[in-house]
TORKOLZA-354872 format. One line per 3 residues: their letters; for each residue x, y, z of N, C-alpha, C. Coordinates in nm, 2 decimals. Each point is the difference from the previous one (the first is absolute). Example, Ala and Ser with C-alpha at 12.3 -4.5 7.8 and 13.67 -1.06 7.14 Angstrom:
AS	1.32:-0.57:0.78:-0.09:0.12:0.00:0.09:0.12:0.00 ~ -0.04:0.11:-0.07:0.09:0.11:0.00:-0.08:0.11:0.08
END
This chain:
XXX	-4.12:-0.03:-0.12:-0.03:-0.12:0.06:0.05:-0.12:-0.08 ~ 0.05:-0.10:0.07:0.06:-0.12:-0.07:-0.12:-0.08:-0.06 ~ 0.02:-0.04:-0.13:-0.10:-0.08:-0.06:0.03:-0.15:0.00
XXX	0.12:-0.04:0.01:0.04:-0.14:0.02:0.01:-0.04:0.14 ~ -0.03:-0.13:0.03:0.01:-0.05:0.13:0.14:0.02:0.06 ~ 0.10:-0.04:-0.09:0.14:0.01:0.04:0.04:0.15:0.03
XXX	-0.05:0.09:-0.08:0.03:0.14:0.03:-0.06:0.05:0.13 ~ -0.12:-0.05:0.03:-0.07:0.04:0.12:0.08:-0.05:0.12 ~ 0.04:-0.13:-0.01:0.08:-0.06:0.11:0.13:0.08:0.02
XXX	0.07:0.03:-0.11:0.12:0.08:0.01:-0.02:0.13:0.07 ~ -0.12:0.07:-0.03:-0.03:0.12:0.06:-0.02:-0.01:0.15 ~ -0.06:-0.11:0.04:-0.02:-0.03:0.14:0.13:-0.03:0.07
XXX	0.09:-0.07:-0.06:0.13:-0.03:0.05:0.08:0.12:0.02 ~ 0.00:0.09:-0.10:0.08:0.12:0.00:-0.05:0.09:0.11 ~ -0.13:0.01:0.02:-0.06:0.08:0.11:0.05:-0.05:0.13
XXX	0.00:-0.13:0.02:0.05:-0.06:0.13:0.15:0.02:0.02 ~ 0.08:-0.02:-0.10:0.14:0.01:0.01:0.04:0.15:0.02 ~ -0.07:0.09:-0.06:0.03:0.14:0.02:-0.02:0.04:0.14
XXX	-0.11:-0.05:0.06:-0.03:0.03:0.14:0.11:-0.06:0.09 ~ 0.05:-0.12:-0.02:0.10:-0.06:0.08:0.13:0.08:-0.02 ~ 0.04:0.04:-0.12:0.12:0.07:-0.03:0.00:0.14:0.07
XXX	-0.12:0.06:0.00:-0.01:0.13:0.07:0.02:-0.01:0.15 ~ -0.05:-0.11:0.05:0.02:-0.02:0.15:0.15:-0.03:0.03 ~ 0.06:-0.07:-0.09:0.15:-0.03:0.02:0.08:0.13:-0.01
XXX	-0.03:0.08:-0.10:0.07:0.13:-0.02:-0.02:0.09:0.12 ~ -0.13:0.00:0.05:-0.03:0.09:0.11:0.08:-0.05:0.13 ~ 0.00:-0.13:0.01:0.08:-0.06:0.12:0.14:0.04:-0.01
XXX	0.06:-0.01:-0.12:0.14:0.04:-0.01:0.02:0.14:0.03 ~ -0.09:0.09:-0.04:0.02:0.14:0.03:-0.01:0.03:0.15 ~ -0.09:-0.08:0.07:-0.01:0.02:0.14:0.13:-0.04:0.07
XXX	0.06:-0.11:-0.04:0.12:-0.05:0.06:0.12:0.10:-0.02 ~ 0.00:0.06:-0.12:0.11:0.09:-0.04:-0.02:0.13:0.08 ~ -0.13:0.04:0.02:-0.03:0.12:0.08:0.04:-0.02:0.14
XXX	-0.02:-0.12:0.05:0.05:-0.03:0.14:0.15:0.02:0.02 ~ 0.07:-0.05:-0.10:0.15:0.02:0.00:0.03:0.14:-0.01 ~ -0.06:0.08:-0.09:0.03:0.14:-0.01:-0.03:0.07:0.13
XXX	-0.11:-0.03:0.07:-0.03:0.06:0.13:0.10:-0.03:0.10 ~ 0.05:-0.12:0.01:0.10:-0.04:0.09:0.13:0.07:-0.02 ~ 0.03:0.02:-0.13:0.13:0.07:-0.04:-0.02:0.14:0.05
XXX	-0.11:0.06:-0.03:-0.02:0.14:0.04:0.00:0.03:0.15 ~ -0.04:-0.10:0.08:0.00:0.01:0.14:0.14:-0.01:0.06 ~ 0.09:-0.06:-0.08:0.14:-0.01:0.04:0.03:-0.12:0.09
XXX	-0.09:-0.09:0.01:0.01:-0.12:0.08:0.06:-0.11:-0.08 ~ 0.12:-0.03:0.01:0.07:-0.10:-0.09:-0.06:-0.14:0.02 ~ -0.03:-0.04:0.13:-0.05:-0.13:0.02:-0.14:-0.02:-0.06
XXX	-0.08:0.10:0.01:-0.14:0.00:-0.06:0.01:-0.01:-0.15 ~ 0.10:0.08:-0.05:0.01:0.01:-0.15:0.05:-0.14:-0.05 ~ 0.09:-0.06:0.07:0.05:-0.13:-0.04:-0.11:-0.11:0.01
XXX	-0.08:0.01:0.10:-0.11:-0.09:0.01:-0.11:0.02:-0.11 ~ -0.03:0.12:-0.03:-0.09:0.03:-0.10:0.05:-0.04:-0.14 ~ 0.13:0.01:-0.02:0.06:-0.04:-0.13:0.00:-0.15:-0.01
XXX	0.02:-0.07:0.11:0.00:-0.15:0.00:-0.14:-0.05:-0.04 ~ -0.11:0.08:0.04:-0.13:-0.04:-0.03:-0.04:0.04:-0.14 ~ 0.06:0.10:-0.05:-0.03:0.05:-0.14:0.07:-0.08:-0.11
XXX	0.11:-0.06:0.03:0.08:-0.07:-0.10:-0.08:-0.12:-0.06 ~ -0.05:-0.09:0.08:-0.08:-0.11:-0.06:-0.12:0.05:-0.08 ~ -0.06:0.10:0.05:-0.12:0.06:-0.07:0.03:0.05:-0.13
XXX	0.11:0.07:-0.01:0.05:0.06:-0.13:0.04:-0.12:-0.09 ~ 0.07:-0.10:0.05:0.04:-0.11:-0.08:-0.11:-0.08:-0.06 ~ -0.11:-0.01:0.09:-0.12:-0.07:-0.05:-0.07:0.08:-0.11
XXX	0.00:0.13:0.01:-0.06:0.08:-0.10:0.07:-0.02:-0.14 ~ 0.14:-0.01:0.01:0.08:-0.02:-0.12:-0.03:-0.14:-0.06 ~ -0.01:-0.10:0.09:-0.02:-0.14:-0.04:-0.14:-0.01:-0.07
XXX	-0.10:0.07:0.05:-0.14:-0.01:-0.05:-0.02:0.09:-0.12 ~ 0.10:0.08:-0.03:-0.02:0.09:-0.12:-0.07:0.13:0.03 ~ -0.02:0.03:0.13:-0.07:0.13:0.03:0.10:0.12:-0.02
XXX	0.13:-0.03:0.03:0.10:0.10:-0.02:0.12:-0.07:-0.08 ~ 0.07:0.09:-0.08:0.11:-0.06:-0.07:0.12:-0.03:0.10 ~ 0.07:-0.11:-0.03:0.10:-0.05:0.09:0.11:0.11:0.02
XXX	0.04:0.07:-0.10:0.10:0.10:0.01:-0.05:0.12:0.08 ~ -0.12:0.03:-0.01:-0.06:0.11:0.08:0.00:-0.04:0.15 ~ -0.03:-0.12:0.03:0.01:-0.05:0.14:0.14:0.00:0.05
XXX	0.10:-0.05:-0.08:0.14:0.00:0.04:0.04:0.14:0.03 ~ -0.03:0.10:-0.09:0.04:0.14:0.02:-0.06:0.05:0.13 ~ -0.13:-0.02:0.02:-0.07:0.04:0.13:0.07:-0.05:0.12
XXX	0.02:-0.13:0.00:0.07:-0.07:0.11:0.14:0.06:0.03 ~ 0.07:0.02:-0.11:0.14:0.05:0.01:0.00:0.14:0.06 ~ -0.09:0.08:-0.04:-0.01:0.14:0.05:-0.04:0.00:0.14
XXX	-0.10:-0.08:0.03:-0.05:0.00:0.14:0.11:-0.05:0.10 ~ 0.07:-0.11:-0.04:0.10:-0.06:0.08:0.11:0.11:0.02 ~ 0.04:0.07:-0.10:0.10:0.10:0.01:-0.04:0.11:0.10
XXX	-0.13:0.04:-0.01:-0.05:0.10:0.09:0.00:-0.04:0.15 ~ -0.04:-0.13:0.02:0.00:-0.06:0.13:0.14:0.00:0.06 ~ 0.09:-0.04:-0.08:0.14:-0.01:0.04:0.06:0.14:0.04
XX	-0.05:0.10:-0.07:0.05:0.13:0.02:-0.05:0.07:0.13 ~ -0.09:-0.06:0.06:-0.06:0.06:0.13:0.11:-0.01:0.11
END
């Protein structure tokens, strides 16, 4: 348990930020899963639409520090290539 007021505040902030970051990461996974499902179904239009929705979500995760920017770039690149290959 934190003994200083500042340490207690930092613990509260960390708890709140962790919760927000988990929600963001979960949201990103959901959007990526939607793209994966659309690719698997073989519907190019649906896959492109899902990818268009996933792109800003992934970029936001990188901007907020939830995911590393290179990891996001790699994921987007691979998803885009798979959508084009349909």
